[in-house]
DOZA-705265 format. One record per residue (C-alpha): residue number from 1; residue in one letter; chain; x, y, z. Coordinates in Angstrom, 1 decimal, padded with zeros to 4 digits, m for minus. Example, Ala and Ser with C-alpha at 12.3 -4.5 7.8 and 13.67 -1.06 7.14 Angstrom:
REM DOZA-705265
pos / code / unit / x / y / z
1 / a / A / 012.3 / m004.5 / 007.8
2 / s / A / 013.7 / m001.1 / 007.1
END
This chain:
REM DOZA-705265
pos / code / unit / x / y / z
1 / x / A / 033.7 / 020.0 / 019.1
2 / x / A / 030.3 / 018.5 / 018.4
3 / x / A / 030.2 / 014.7 / 017.9
4 / x / A / 028.1 / 013.4 / 015.0
5 / x / A / 025.4 / 011.0 / 016.3
6 / x / A / 026.0 / 007.5 / 015.2
7 / x / A / 024.5 / 004.3 / 016.7
8 / x / A / 027.5 / 002.3 / 015.4
9 / x / A / 029.8 / 004.1 / 013.0
10 / x / A / 031.5 / 000.9 / 011.8
11 / x / A / 028.2 / m000.6 / 010.6
12 / x / A / 027.2 / 002.6 / 008.8
13 / x / A / 030.1 / 001.9 / 006.4
14 / x / A / 028.8 / m001.5 / 005.5
15 / x / A / 026.4 / m002.4 / 002.7
16 / x / A / 022.8 / m003.5 / 002.9
17 / x / A / 022.5 / m007.2 / 002.1
18 / x / A / 021.0 / m007.5 / m001.4
19 / x / A / 018.2 / m010.0 / m000.5
20 / x / A / 016.7 / m009.9 / m004.0
21 / x / A / 019.9 / m010.9 / m005.6
22 / x / A / 020.6 / m013.6 / m002.9
23 / x / A / 017.1 / m015.0 / m003.6
24 / x / A / 017.6 / m015.0 / m007.4
25 / x / A / 018.5 / m018.6 / m007.8
26 / x / A / 018.2 / m018.7 / m011.6
27 / x / A / 017.4 / m016.4 / m014.5
28 / x / A / 013.8 / m017.6 / m014.8
29 / x / A / 012.8 / m016.6 / m011.3
30 / x / A / 014.6 / m013.2 / m011.5
31 / x / A / 011.9 / m011.2 / m013.3
32 / x / A / 009.3 / m012.2 / m010.6
33 / x / A / 011.3 / m011.1 / m007.6
34 / x / A / 010.0 / m007.7 / m006.3
35 / x / A / 012.8 / m005.3 / m005.5
36 / x / A / 012.5 / m002.9 / m002.6
37 / x / A / 012.4 / 000.3 / m004.8
38 / x / A / 010.6 / 002.6 / m002.3
39 / x / A / 011.5 / 006.2 / m002.3
40 / x / A / 013.0 / 005.9 / 001.2
41 / x / A / 015.5 / 003.1 / 000.9
42 / x / A / 016.6 / 000.8 / 003.7
43 / x / A / 020.1 / 001.5 / 005.0
44 / x / A / 022.5 / m000.2 / 007.5
45 / x / A / 021.4 / 002.4 / 010.0
46 / x / A / 017.7 / 001.8 / 009.6
47 / x / A / 018.2 / m002.0 / 009.7
48 / x / A / 020.4 / m001.6 / 012.9
49 / x / A / 017.7 / 000.5 / 014.5
50 / x / A / 015.0 / m002.1 / 013.7
51 / x / A / 017.1 / m005.0 / 014.9
52 / x / A / 017.8 / m003.3 / 018.2
53 / x / A / 014.1 / m002.6 / 018.6
54 / x / A / 013.4 / m006.3 / 018.0
55 / x / A / 016.1 / m007.5 / 020.4
56 / x / A / 015.1 / m005.1 / 023.1
57 / x / A / 011.3 / m005.6 / 022.8
58 / x / A / 010.8 / m009.2 / 021.7
59 / x / A / 010.4 / m010.7 / 025.1
60 / x / A / 007.9 / m008.0 / 026.2
61 / x / A / 005.8 / m008.2 / 023.0
62 / x / A / 005.8 / m012.1 / 023.1
63 / x / A / 004.5 / m012.0 / 026.6
64 / x / A / 001.9 / m009.3 / 025.9
65 / x / A / m000.5 / m011.7 / 024.2
66 / x / A / m000.8 / m013.6 / 027.5
67 / x / A / m001.2 / m010.6 / 029.8
68 / x / A / m004.3 / m010.1 / 031.9
69 / x / A / m006.8 / m008.1 / 029.7
70 / x / A / m007.0 / m005.4 / 032.3
71 / x / A / m003.2 / m004.8 / 032.1
72 / x / A / m003.6 / m004.6 / 028.3
73 / x / A / m006.4 / m002.1 / 028.6
74 / x / A / m004.4 / 000.1 / 031.0
75 / x / A / m001.4 / 000.1 / 028.6
76 / x / A / m003.7 / 001.0 / 025.7
77 / x / A / m005.3 / 003.9 / 027.6
78 / x / A / m001.9 / 005.4 / 028.3
79 / x / A / m001.0 / 005.1 / 024.7
80 / x / A / m004.3 / 006.6 / 023.5
81 / x / A / m004.0 / 009.6 / 025.9
82 / x / A / m000.6 / 010.5 / 024.4
83 / x / A / m001.8 / 009.9 / 020.9
84 / x / A / m004.8 / 012.1 / 021.1
85 / x / A / m003.0 / 014.9 / 022.9
86 / x / A / m000.2 / 014.8 / 020.3
87 / x / A / m002.6 / 014.8 / 017.4
88 / x / A / m004.5 / 017.8 / 018.8
89 / x / A / m001.2 / 019.7 / 019.2
90 / x / A / 000.4 / 018.8 / 015.8
91 / x / A / m002.3 / 018.1 / 013.3
92 / x / A / m004.9 / 020.8 / 012.3
93 / x / A / m007.5 / 018.2 / 011.2
94 / x / A / m007.7 / 016.8 / 014.7
95 / x / A / m007.3 / 020.2 / 016.4
96 / x / A / m010.3 / 021.6 / 014.6
97 / x / A / m012.4 / 018.5 / 015.0
98 / x / A / m011.8 / 018.1 / 018.7
99 / x / A / m011.9 / 021.8 / 019.6
100 / x / A / m015.4 / 021.8 / 018.1
101 / x / A / m016.6 / 019.4 / 020.8
102 / x / A / m014.8 / 021.2 / 023.6
103 / x / A / m011.8 / 018.9 / 023.9
104 / x / A / m008.5 / 020.1 / 025.5
105 / x / A / m005.2 / 018.2 / 026.0
106 / x / A / m005.4 / 016.2 / 029.2
107 / x / A / m009.2 / 015.6 / 029.1
108 / x / A / m008.9 / 011.9 / 028.5
109 / x / A / m008.8 / 010.2 / 031.9
110 / x / A / m011.0 / 007.2 / 031.3
111 / x / A / m012.2 / 005.2 / 028.3
112 / x / A / m015.6 / 006.9 / 028.5
113 / x / A / m013.8 / 010.2 / 027.9
114 / x / A / m012.1 / 008.8 / 024.8
115 / x / A / m015.4 / 007.5 / 023.5
116 / x / A / m016.8 / 011.0 / 023.4
117 / x / A / m014.4 / 012.0 / 020.6
118 / x / A / m015.9 / 012.0 / 017.1
119 / x / A / m015.6 / 009.0 / 014.8
120 / x / A / m013.8 / 009.8 / 011.5
121 / x / A / m013.6 / 008.0 / 008.2
122 / x / A / m011.5 / 007.9 / 005.0
123 / x / A / m013.7 / 010.4 / 003.2
124 / x / A / m013.3 / 013.0 / 006.0
125 / x / A / m009.5 / 012.5 / 005.9
126 / x / A / m009.3 / 012.7 / 002.1
127 / x / A / m011.5 / 015.8 / 002.0
128 / x / A / m009.5 / 017.5 / 004.7
129 / x / A / m006.2 / 016.7 / 003.0
130 / x / A / m004.8 / 015.5 / 006.3
131 / x / A / m001.1 / 014.9 / 006.4
132 / x / A / 001.6 / 015.2 / 009.1
133 / x / A / 003.1 / 018.7 / 009.3
134 / x / A / 006.6 / 017.3 / 008.4
135 / x / A / 005.4 / 015.4 / 005.3
136 / x / A / 005.4 / 018.6 / 003.2
137 / x / A / 008.4 / 020.5 / 004.4
138 / x / A / 010.7 / 019.1 / 007.1
139 / x / A / 013.6 / 017.5 / 005.2
140 / x / A / 015.4 / 016.7 / 008.4
141 / x / A / 012.9 / 013.9 / 009.3
142 / x / A / 012.6 / 010.7 / 007.3
143 / x / A / 009.0 / 010.3 / 006.0
144 / x / A / 007.7 / 007.0 / 004.6
145 / x / A / 004.5 / 006.9 / 002.5
146 / x / A / 002.1 / 004.2 / 001.3
147 / x / A / m000.7 / 004.7 / m001.3
148 / x / A / m003.8 / 002.7 / m000.7
149 / x / A / m007.3 / 002.3 / m001.7
150 / x / A / m008.1 / m000.6 / 000.5
151 / x / A / m011.5 / m002.2 / m000.2
152 / x / A / m013.2 / 001.1 / m000.5
153 / x / A / m011.6 / 002.2 / m003.8
154 / x / A / m011.0 / 005.6 / m002.3
155 / x / A / m007.3 / 006.5 / m002.6
156 / x / A / m005.3 / 007.8 / 000.3
157 / x / A / m001.6 / 008.4 / 001.0
158 / x / A / m000.6 / 007.3 / 004.5
159 / x / A / 002.6 / 008.7 / 006.0
160 / x / A / 004.8 / 007.0 / 008.6
161 / x / A / 008.0 / 007.9 / 010.5
162 / x / A / 010.8 / 005.6 / 011.4
163 / x / A / 009.1 / 004.7 / 014.8
164 / x / A / 006.0 / 003.6 / 013.0
165 / x / A / 007.9 / 001.5 / 010.4
166 / x / A / 009.9 / m000.2 / 013.2
167 / x / A / 006.7 / m000.9 / 015.2
168 / x / A / 005.1 / m002.6 / 012.3
169 / x / A / 008.3 / m004.6 / 011.6
170 / x / A / 008.6 / m006.1 / 015.1
171 / x / A / 004.9 / m006.9 / 015.3
172 / x / A / 005.2 / m008.7 / 011.9
173 / x / A / 008.0 / m010.8 / 013.3
174 / x / A / 005.9 / m011.8 / 016.4
175 / x / A / 003.0 / m012.5 / 013.9
176 / x / A / 005.3 / m015.0 / 012.2
177 / x / A / 006.2 / m016.6 / 015.5
178 / x / A / 002.5 / m017.0 / 016.5
179 / x / A / 001.8 / m018.7 / 013.2
180 / x / A / 004.8 / m021.0 / 013.5
181 / x / A / 004.3 / m021.7 / 017.1
182 / x / A / 008.0 / m021.1 / 017.8
183 / x / A / 010.6 / m018.4 / 017.7
184 / x / A / 012.0 / m017.0 / 014.4
185 / x / A / 015.7 / m017.8 / 013.9
186 / x / A / 018.1 / m015.3 / 012.3
187 / x / A / 018.6 / m017.6 / 009.3
188 / x / A / 014.9 / m018.2 / 008.7
189 / x / A / 013.7 / m016.9 / 005.3
190 / x / A / 010.2 / m015.2 / 005.2
191 / x / A / 008.6 / m015.4 / 001.8
192 / x / A / 005.6 / m013.6 / 000.4
193 / x / A / 003.6 / m013.4 / m002.8
194 / x / A / 002.5 / m009.8 / m003.0
195 / x / A / 002.3 / m006.5 / m004.9
196 / x / A / 005.4 / m004.9 / m003.4
197 / x / A / 008.5 / m005.8 / m001.4
198 / x / A / 008.8 / m005.1 / 002.3
199 / x / A / 010.4 / m001.9 / 003.5
200 / x / A / 012.9 / m003.9 / 005.6
201 / x / A / 014.2 / m006.9 / 003.7
202 / x / A / 016.6 / m008.1 / 006.5
203 / x / A / 018.0 / m007.0 / 009.8
204 / x / A / 021.7 / m006.6 / 009.0
205 / x / A / 021.5 / m009.7 / 006.8
206 / x / A / 019.5 / m011.8 / 009.3
207 / x / A / 015.8 / m012.6 / 009.1
208 / x / A / 015.7 / m012.2 / 005.3
209 / x / A / 012.3 / m011.4 / 003.7
210 / x / A / 011.8 / m011.9 / 000.0
211 / x / A / 008.7 / m011.0 / m002.2
212 / x / A / 007.6 / m012.7 / m005.4
213 / x / A / 005.1 / m011.2 / m007.9
214 / x / A / 001.7 / m012.8 / m007.9
215 / x / A / 002.1 / m013.3 / m011.7
216 / x / A / 004.8 / m015.9 / m011.0
217 / x / A / 003.9 / m019.3 / m012.5
218 / x / A / 003.3 / m021.9 / m009.9
219 / x / A / 005.9 / m024.3 / m011.3
220 / x / A / 008.6 / m021.6 / m010.9
221 / x / A / 007.5 / m020.7 / m007.4
222 / x / A / 007.6 / m024.3 / m006.2
223 / x / A / 011.1 / m024.7 / m007.7
224 / x / A / 012.1 / m021.5 / m006.0
225 / x / A / 010.7 / m022.7 / m002.7
226 / x / A / 012.7 / m025.9 / m003.0
227 / x / A / 015.9 / m023.9 / m003.5
228 / x / A / 015.3 / m021.2 / m000.9
229 / x / A / 013.5 / m023.3 / 001.7
230 / x / A / 011.7 / m020.5 / 003.6
231 / x / A / 010.1 / m021.3 / 007.0
232 / x / A / 007.0 / m019.2 / 006.5
233 / x / A / 005.0 / m018.0 / 003.5
234 / x / A / 002.5 / m015.2 / 003.1
235 / x / A / 000.2 / m015.5 / 000.0
236 / x / A / m003.2 / m014.5 / m001.4
237 / x / A / m005.8 / m017.2 / m001.0
238 / x / A / m006.3 / m017.2 / m004.8
239 / x / A / m002.6 / m018.0 / m005.3
240 / x / A / m002.8 / m020.8 / m002.8
241 / x / A / m005.7 / m022.2 / m004.8
242 / x / A / m003.4 / m022.5 / m007.8
243 / x / A / m001.0 / m024.5 / m005.7
244 / x / A / m003.8 / m026.7 / m004.4
245 / x / A / m004.9 / m027.4 / m008.0
246 / x / A / m001.4 / m028.8 / m008.6
247 / x / A / m001.5 / m030.8 / m005.3
248 / x / A / 001.7 / m029.0 / m004.0
249 / x / A / 002.9 / m030.2 / m000.6
250 / x / A / 004.7 / m027.2 / 000.9
251 / x / A / 006.2 / m029.1 / 003.8
252 / x / A / 008.5 / m030.8 / 001.3
253 / x / A / 010.2 / m027.4 / 000.8
254 / x / A / 010.7 / m026.7 / 004.5
255 / x / A / 007.7 / m024.4 / 004.9
256 / x / A / 006.1 / m024.7 / 008.4
257 / x / A / 003.2 / m022.3 / 008.1
258 / x / A / 001.3 / m020.1 / 005.6
259 / x / A / m000.5 / m016.8 / 006.3
260 / x / A / m003.2 / m015.5 / 003.9
261 / x / A / m003.9 / m011.9 / 003.5
262 / x / A / m005.5 / m009.2 / 001.3
263 / x / A / m008.4 / m011.4 / 000.2
264 / x / A / m011.2 / m013.0 / 002.1
265 / x / A / m011.2 / m016.7 / 002.4
266 / x / A / m013.5 / m019.0 / 004.5
267 / x / A / m012.3 / m021.3 / 007.3
268 / x / A / m013.3 / m024.2 / 005.1
269 / x / A / m011.1 / m023.0 / 002.3
270 / x / A / m008.2 / m022.6 / 004.7
271 / x / A / m008.8 / m026.1 / 006.1
272 / x / A / m008.7 / m027.5 / 002.6
273 / x / A / m005.5 / m025.6 / 001.9
274 / x / A / m004.0 / m027.0 / 005.1
275 / x / A / m004.8 / m030.5 / 004.1
276 / x / A / m003.5 / m030.3 / 000.6
277 / x / A / m000.5 / m028.1 / 001.2
278 / x / A / 000.3 / m030.1 / 004.4
279 / x / A / 001.1 / m027.0 / 006.5
280 / x / A / m001.1 / m024.9 / 008.8
281 / x / A / m002.8 / m022.1 / 006.8
282 / x / A / m004.1 / m019.2 / 008.9
283 / x / A / m005.4 / m015.8 / 008.0
284 / x / A / m004.4 / m012.2 / 008.7
285 / x / A / m006.8 / m009.3 / 008.9
286 / x / A / m005.0 / m006.0 / 008.2
287 / x / A / m005.1 / m002.6 / 006.6
288 / x / A / m002.6 / 000.2 / 005.8
289 / x / A / m004.3 / 002.4 / 008.3
290 / x / A / m004.0 / 000.0 / 011.2
291 / x / A / m001.3 / m002.5 / 010.0
292 / x / A / m002.2 / m005.8 / 011.8
293 / x / A / m005.8 / m005.8 / 013.1
294 / x / A / m006.3 / m009.5 / 013.9
295 / x / A / m004.6 / m012.8 / 013.3
296 / x / A / m006.1 / m016.2 / 013.1
297 / x / A / m004.6 / m018.7 / 015.5
298 / x / A / m004.5 / m022.5 / 014.9
299 / x / A / m007.7 / m022.8 / 016.9
300 / x / A / m009.4 / m020.8 / 014.0
301 / x / A / m010.1 / m017.8 / 016.2
302 / x / A / m009.3 / m014.2 / 015.2
303 / x / A / m007.4 / m012.4 / 018.0
304 / x / A / m007.2 / m008.7 / 017.9
305 / x / A / m003.6 / m007.4 / 017.8
306 / x / A / m004.2 / m005.3 / 020.8
307 / x / A / m000.8 / m003.5 / 020.7
308 / x / A / m001.2 / m002.6 / 017.0
309 / x / A / m004.6 / m001.0 / 017.3
310 / x / A / m007.4 / m000.4 / 019.9
311 / x / A / m010.7 / m001.6 / 018.4
312 / x / A / m014.2 / m000.7 / 019.4
313 / x / A / m017.5 / m001.9 / 017.9
314 / x / A / m019.7 / 001.2 / 017.4
315 / x / A / m023.4 / 001.1 / 017.9
316 / x / A / m023.8 / m002.6 / 017.8
317 / x / A / m027.2 / m004.0 / 016.8
318 / x / A / m029.3 / m006.5 / 018.7
319 / x / A / m027.1 / m009.3 / 017.5
320 / x / A / m023.8 / m007.5 / 018.4
321 / x / A / m022.7 / m006.5 / 014.9
322 / x / A / m021.5 / m002.9 / 014.5
323 / x / A / m018.9 / m000.8 / 012.6
324 / x / A / m015.3 / m001.5 / 013.7
325 / x / A / m013.8 / 001.7 / 014.9
326 / x / A / m010.1 / 001.6 / 015.4
327 / x / A / m007.2 / 003.7 / 016.7
328 / x / A / m003.7 / 002.9 / 015.4
329 / x / A / m001.3 / 002.6 / 018.3
330 / x / A / 001.9 / 002.4 / 016.2
331 / x / A / 001.6 / 005.5 / 014.1
332 / x / A / 001.7 / 008.8 / 016.1
333 / x / A / 003.0 / 010.6 / 013.0
334 / x / A / m000.2 / 010.3 / 011.0
335 / x / A / m002.6 / 008.9 / 013.6
336 / x / A / m005.9 / 007.3 / 012.8
337 / x / A / m008.0 / 007.9 / 015.9
338 / x / A / m011.5 / 006.4 / 016.2
339 / x / A / m011.4 / 005.6 / 012.5
340 / x / A / m014.2 / 003.7 / 010.8
341 / x / A / m012.8 / 001.8 / 007.8
342 / x / A / m016.2 / 000.4 / 007.0
343 / x / A / m016.0 / m003.2 / 008.2
344 / x / A / m018.8 / m004.6 / 010.2
345 / x / A / m017.8 / m007.1 / 012.9
346 / x / A / m019.0 / m008.8 / 016.2
347 / x / A / m016.6 / m009.3 / 019.1
348 / x / A / m016.7 / m012.4 / 021.2
349 / x / A / m017.8 / m011.9 / 024.9
350 / x / A / m015.1 / m010.6 / 027.1
351 / x / A / m013.1 / m013.1 / 029.0
352 / x / A / m013.4 / m015.8 / 026.4
353 / x / A / m010.4 / m018.2 / 026.6
354 / x / A / m008.6 / m019.8 / 023.7
355 / x / A / m006.5 / m023.0 / 023.6
356 / x / A / m003.7 / m021.1 / 021.9
357 / x / A / m002.9 / m019.2 / 025.1
358 / x / A / m003.5 / m015.7 / 023.7
359 / x / A / m005.7 / m013.5 / 025.9
360 / x / A / m006.2 / m010.8 / 023.3
361 / x / A / m009.9 / m010.3 / 022.5
362 / x / A / m011.3 / m012.1 / 019.5
363 / x / A / m013.6 / m011.3 / 016.6
364 / x / A / m016.6 / m013.6 / 016.7
365 / x / A / m017.8 / m012.9 / 013.1
366 / x / A / m017.2 / m010.6 / 010.1
367 / x / A / m019.7 / m008.9 / 007.8
368 / x / A / m017.0 / m006.9 / 006.0
369 / x / A / m014.6 / m008.0 / 003.3
370 / x / A / m017.1 / m010.0 / 001.3
371 / x / A / m015.9 / m012.0 / m001.7
372 / x / A / m015.2 / m009.7 / m004.6
373 / x / A / m014.7 / m011.4 / m008.0
374 / x / A / m015.3 / m011.1 / m011.7
375 / x / A / m016.8 / m014.1 / m013.5
376 / x / A / m015.0 / m015.8 / m016.4
377 / x / A / m017.8 / m017.9 / m017.8
378 / x / A / m020.0 / m020.4 / m015.9
379 / x / A / m018.5 / m021.5 / m012.6
380 / x / A / m015.2 / m019.7 / m013.1
381 / x / A / m013.7 / m016.5 / m011.6
382 / x / A / m010.8 / m014.2 / m012.6
383 / x / A / m008.2 / m014.6 / m009.8
384 / x / A / m008.8 / m011.6 / m007.6
385 / x / A / m005.1 / m011.2 / m006.8
386 / x / A / m004.5 / m010.6 / m010.5
387 / x / A / m007.3 / m008.0 / m010.7
388 / x / A / m006.1 / m006.2 / m007.6
389 / x / A / m002.5 / m006.3 / m008.8
390 / x / A / m003.6 / m004.5 / m012.1
391 / x / A / m005.5 / m001.9 / m010.0
392 / x / A / m002.5 / m001.3 / m007.8
393 / x / A / m000.2 / m000.7 / m010.8
394 / x / A / m002.6 / 001.6 / m012.6
395 / x / A / m005.6 / 003.1 / m010.8
396 / x / A / m004.1 / 003.5 / m007.3
397 / x / A / m001.0 / 005.3 / m008.6
398 / x / A / m001.3 / 009.0 / m007.8
399 / x / A / m000.6 / 010.1 / m011.3
400 / x / A / m003.6 / 008.2 / m012.6
401 / x / A / m005.9 / 011.1 / m011.4
402 / x / A / m008.2 / 008.5 / m010.0
403 / x / A / m009.8 / 009.4 / m006.6
404 / x / A / m012.1 / 006.4 / m006.4
405 / x / A / m013.0 / 003.5 / m008.6
406 / x / A / m015.2 / 000.4 / m008.7
407 / x / A / m015.3 / m002.6 / m011.1
408 / x / A / m018.8 / m003.9 / m011.9
409 / x / A / m019.4 / m006.8 / m014.3
410 / x / A / m022.8 / m006.0 / m015.8
411 / x / A / m022.8 / m009.0 / m018.3
412 / x / A / m020.6 / m011.9 / m019.1
413 / x / A / m018.7 / m009.8 / m021.6
414 / x / A / m019.0 / m006.3 / m020.2
415 / x / A / m017.2 / m004.7 / m017.2
416 / x / A / m017.7 / m001.1 / m016.1
417 / x / A / m014.9 / 000.8 / m014.6
418 / x / A / m016.7 / 003.4 / m012.5
419 / x / A / m014.6 / 006.4 / m011.6
420 / x / A / m014.4 / 009.6 / m009.7
421 / x / A / m011.4 / 011.7 / m010.7
422 / x / A / m009.1 / 013.6 / m008.3
423 / x / A / m009.2 / 016.6 / m010.7
424 / x / A / m012.3 / 016.5 / m012.9
425 / x / A / m011.0 / 019.3 / m015.0
426 / x / A / m008.4 / 016.9 / m016.4
427 / x / A / m011.0 / 014.4 / m017.6
428 / x / A / m010.4 / 014.9 / m021.3
429 / x / A / m006.6 / 014.6 / m021.0
430 / x / A / m004.7 / 011.6 / m022.2
431 / x / A / m004.3 / 009.1 / m019.3
432 / x / A / m001.7 / 006.4 / m020.0
433 / x / A / m002.4 / 004.6 / m016.7
434 / x / A / m006.1 / 004.5 / m017.2
435 / x / A / m005.6 / 003.3 / m020.8
436 / x / A / m003.3 / 000.6 / m019.6
437 / x / A / m006.0 / m000.7 / m017.2
438 / x / A / m008.7 / m000.8 / m019.9
439 / x / A / m006.3 / m002.5 / m022.3
440 / x / A / m005.0 / m005.1 / m019.8
441 / x / A / m008.1 / m006.2 / m017.8
442 / x / A / m009.6 / m008.2 / m020.7
443 / x / A / m006.4 / m010.3 / m020.9
444 / x / A / m007.2 / m011.7 / m017.4
445 / x / A / m010.3 / m013.4 / m018.8
446 / x / A / m009.5 / m016.8 / m020.4
447 / x / A / m013.0 / m017.8 / m021.4
448 / x / A / m014.8 / m014.5 / m022.1
449 / x / A / m014.1 / m011.8 / m024.7
450 / x / A / m014.6 / m008.8 / m022.4
451 / x / A / m015.1 / m005.1 / m023.2
452 / x / A / m014.4 / m002.4 / m020.5
453 / x / A / m016.5 / 000.7 / m020.4
454 / x / A / m015.2 / 003.7 / m018.4
455 / x / A / m018.1 / 005.4 / m016.6
456 / x / A / m017.8 / 008.6 / m014.6
457 / x / A / m020.1 / 008.5 / m011.6
458 / x / A / m020.9 / 010.5 / m008.4
459 / x / A / m022.0 / 007.6 / m006.2
460 / x / A / m021.0 / 004.0 / m005.9
461 / x / A / m022.8 / 000.7 / m005.1
462 / x / A / m022.4 / m000.4 / m001.4
463 / x / A / m023.0 / m003.5 / 000.6
464 / x / A / m025.8 / m003.5 / 003.2
465 / x / A / m023.2 / m002.6 / 005.8
466 / x / A / m022.6 / 000.6 / 003.9
467 / x / A / m019.1 / m000.5 / 002.8
468 / x / A / m018.3 / 000.2 / m000.8
469 / x / A / m018.2 / m002.8 / m003.1
470 / x / A / m014.9 / m002.6 / m005.0
471 / x / A / m015.2 / m005.5 / m007.4
472 / x / A / m018.4 / m007.4 / m008.1
473 / x / A / m020.8 / m008.9 / m010.6
474 / x / A / m024.3 / m007.6 / m010.5
475 / x / A / m027.7 / m009.1 / m011.3
476 / x / A / m028.8 / m011.5 / m014.0
477 / x / A / m026.8 / m011.3 / m017.2
478 / x / A / m027.5 / m011.3 / m020.9
479 / x / A / m024.7 / m011.5 / m023.4
480 / x / A / m024.3 / m008.3 / m025.5
481 / x / A / m025.5 / m008.7 / m029.1
482 / x / A / m022.8 / m009.8 / m031.6
483 / x / A / m020.4 / m011.3 / m029.1
484 / x / A / m019.5 / m014.8 / m028.1
485 / x / A / m017.4 / m016.6 / m025.6
486 / x / A / m013.8 / m017.1 / m026.4
487 / x / A / m013.0 / m020.4 / m028.1
488 / x / A / m010.4 / m022.7 / m026.5
489 / x / A / m007.4 / m021.7 / m028.6
490 / x / A / m008.0 / m017.9 / m027.9
491 / x / A / m008.2 / m018.7 / m024.2
492 / x / A / m004.5 / m019.7 / m024.0
493 / x / A / m002.3 / m016.9 / m022.6
END
């Protein structure tokens, strides 16, 4: 008789803790709590698997940030060897690409061997239709997916298996501990303001993780924080700015650290947030392709997350700036190998020490992720988290037929939505998601009466680095004839 595999049969009969309901402290906050409604739902089995991974690996991954850099490099090389050989064997895109340069499995012995492999980018992956072989047809394997445009505006679906999801989850927990300066406790709430809930909202009820919509009014959020008392908060810089304007002291609600993400903010802004909010505010540099790329320590240095991705700087110029080329170390299912996501960075000299104790390499300076905002009258900007949230709900959705987009404010009252469609033959069809974007974007402007023009283009504006500009205002403006700024009564939402 064949036994059915079960890591713990008693636990499989239990229910997943409903974190969203537990976090719904009143009827007013309820509509703003993001529910984990992903296609692949979390289960007691998946939570048990992730918890066991955390319990078995937490000492090792905590210690890794202080390892000798040569030990880290040796570990990365072993990981990269297995990743490249596996990609060549399983994924036609990489097999064709690498075979064209004479690669065979086993050829990577040193880093110089690895550096001979071609650099790839999102355009190549989208054009090739790269996906894991199991994504389309193997129903026996759990496949997770994430749709992203990143800062390029070029839409891509990224697939992950359970191992990749678990890897991200445990590194996220260490990431919280590095920001806090101490270990996470099972009862500690993690709290984020974001577009979507986390895949894993607890580990069998412990380490709860709740997500609030960025549209939540600040007075409701602060009331919720007082009731829930999370230890750590993730938020957009533009949302923190709203809290700063209300002079909110987060330490009064039990918060010990804040991590910013998704939008660029300056060290000066984060220092201001730290003073006003009365908790350390540090930044996170991440992407869907690589997950965590770098984290800012309390010494204001960006440390690469060396066990999440291996990062190179390709063809640096005389000042050391070059394109960041990365290899994801946690996703062997749909690997990104020597992948250029468009950011331009400069690394600090090797061997530089940091007062935080981490020995992971550091990014000295960025030229990517420039500020991207739409202007709402003189000296004002539309909150970028609100704009990106609208894009995420409409333009990034696969059914929108949008392959790539760009928002360009050409005048105080005019915004162009520049598009390339996934299927140009469907250009004349009704598109409810596109119509919703055109209808809703003007409502984000409080001081300008804005009209949105949809323009189909073949090329997009770029930064000097070559990275596409997703949201920006161009040139000197003149107001369109016959229009005027909104009056104060119309500016009230």
